DRENDO-1510 file (C-alpha; in Angstrom, 1 decimal, always signed):
<recs>
REC; n; res; u; v; w
REC; 1; UNK; -1.5; +16.2; +25.8 .
REC; 2; UNK; -3.3; +13.0; +26.2 .
REC; 3; UNK; -1.8; +11.2; +23.2 .
REC; 4; UNK; -2.2; +7.4; +23.1 .
REC; 5; UNK; -0.2; +5.1; +20.9 .
REC; 6; UNK; -2.4; +3.7; +18.2 .
REC; 7; UNK; +0.1; +1.6; +16.3 .
REC; 8; UNK; +3.8; +1.2; +16.0 .
REC; 9; UNK; +5.4; -0.4; +13.0 .
REC; 10; UNK; +8.5; -0.5; +10.9 .
REC; 11; UNK; +8.3; +0.0; +7.1 .
REC; 12; UNK; +11.3; -0.5; +4.8 .
REC; 13; UNK; +10.6; +1.1; +1.4 .
REC; 14; UNK; +12.4; +1.0; -1.9 .
REC; 15; UNK; +11.1; +3.2; -4.7 .
REC; 16; UNK; +11.3; +3.2; -8.4 .
REC; 17; UNK; +9.4; +4.4; -11.4 .
REC; 18; UNK; +7.2; +2.8; -14.0 .
REC; 19; UNK; +6.7; +4.9; -17.1 .
REC; 20; UNK; +6.9; +8.6; -16.7 .
REC; 21; UNK; +4.4; +9.3; -13.9 .
REC; 22; UNK; +4.0; +6.2; -11.7 .
REC; 23; UNK; +6.1; +5.7; -8.6 .
REC; 24; UNK; +6.4; +2.1; -7.5 .
REC; 25; UNK; +7.0; +1.6; -3.8 .
REC; 26; UNK; +8.1; -1.9; -2.6 .
REC; 27; UNK; +7.5; -2.1; +1.2 .
REC; 28; UNK; +8.6; -4.7; +3.7 .
REC; 29; UNK; +6.6; -4.4; +6.9 .
REC; 30; UNK; +7.8; -7.0; +9.5 .
REC; 31; UNK; +6.0; -9.2; +10.4 .
REC; 32; UNK; +3.3; -8.6; +7.8 .
REC; 33; UNK; +5.4; -9.2; +4.7 .
REC; 34; UNK; +5.9; -7.5; +1.4 .
REC; 35; UNK; +3.7; -5.0; -0.4 .
REC; 36; UNK; +3.7; -3.0; -3.6 .
REC; 37; UNK; +2.1; +0.4; -3.8 .
REC; 38; UNK; +1.7; +2.4; -6.9 .
REC; 39; UNK; +1.4; +6.2; -6.6 .
REC; 40; UNK; +0.7; +8.9; -9.1 .
REC; 41; UNK; +0.6; +12.6; -8.5 .
REC; 42; UNK; -2.4; +14.2; -10.3 .
REC; 43; UNK; -4.0; +17.6; -10.5 .
REC; 44; UNK; -7.1; +18.1; -8.3 .
REC; 45; UNK; -9.4; +17.9; -11.3 .
REC; 46; UNK; -8.0; +14.5; -12.6 .
REC; 47; UNK; -10.5; +11.8; -13.5 .
REC; 48; UNK; -10.0; +9.4; -10.5 .
REC; 49; UNK; -11.5; +6.5; -12.3 .
REC; 50; UNK; -9.1; +6.9; -15.2 .
REC; 51; UNK; -6.1; +7.2; -12.9 .
REC; 52; UNK; -7.1; +4.1; -11.0 .
REC; 53; UNK; -7.6; +2.2; -14.3 .
REC; 54; UNK; -4.1; +3.2; -15.3 .
REC; 55; UNK; -2.6; +2.1; -12.0 .
REC; 56; UNK; -4.3; -1.3; -12.2 .
REC; 57; UNK; -3.1; -1.7; -15.8 .
REC; 58; UNK; +0.5; -1.2; -14.5 .
REC; 59; UNK; -0.2; -3.8; -11.8 .
REC; 60; UNK; -1.4; -6.2; -14.5 .
REC; 61; UNK; +2.0; -5.8; -16.3 .
REC; 62; UNK; +3.7; -6.6; -13.0 .
REC; 63; UNK; +1.6; -9.8; -12.8 .
REC; 64; UNK; -0.4; -8.7; -9.8 .
REC; 65; UNK; -4.1; -9.6; -9.9 .
REC; 66; UNK; -6.9; -7.2; -9.1 .
REC; 67; UNK; -8.1; -9.7; -6.4 .
REC; 68; UNK; -4.8; -9.3; -4.5 .
REC; 69; UNK; -5.5; -5.6; -3.9 .
REC; 70; UNK; -5.4; -4.5; -0.2 .
REC; 71; UNK; -7.7; -1.8; +1.0 .
REC; 72; UNK; -6.5; -1.7; +4.6 .
REC; 73; UNK; -3.6; +0.5; +5.8 .
REC; 74; UNK; -0.5; -1.0; +7.4 .
REC; 75; UNK; -1.8; +0.2; +10.8 .
REC; 76; UNK; -5.0; -1.7; +10.4 .
REC; 77; UNK; -3.2; -4.8; +9.1 .
REC; 78; UNK; -0.8; -4.7; +12.1 .
REC; 79; UNK; -3.7; -4.3; +14.6 .
REC; 80; UNK; -5.4; -7.3; +13.0 .
REC; 81; UNK; -2.2; -9.3; +13.2 .
REC; 82; UNK; -1.7; -8.4; +16.9 .
REC; 83; UNK; -5.2; -9.2; +17.8 .
REC; 84; UNK; -4.9; -12.7; +16.2 .
REC; 85; UNK; -1.6; -13.2; +18.0 .
REC; 86; UNK; -3.3; -12.4; +21.3 .
REC; 87; UNK; -6.0; -15.0; +20.6 .
REC; 88; UNK; -3.4; -17.8; +20.5 .
</recs>
């Protein structure tokens, strides 16, 4: 079929809940380290800005600064890591 491997990684996830509607995911992605993801299921017409504000408020309670936010996916982070490893 012509498929080509883009990335291969292992993610170990533990989940819990914060409040009634936020799922907290704690991921360990060797060799990248640990990550926290907050997820909230919302209706299609939800105010995305308000949802994001609520999620960041929950991160504040957990002591995680806005500046620590990651915008890349694990696959991108792993590819960056591997590229840096090859440079050495």
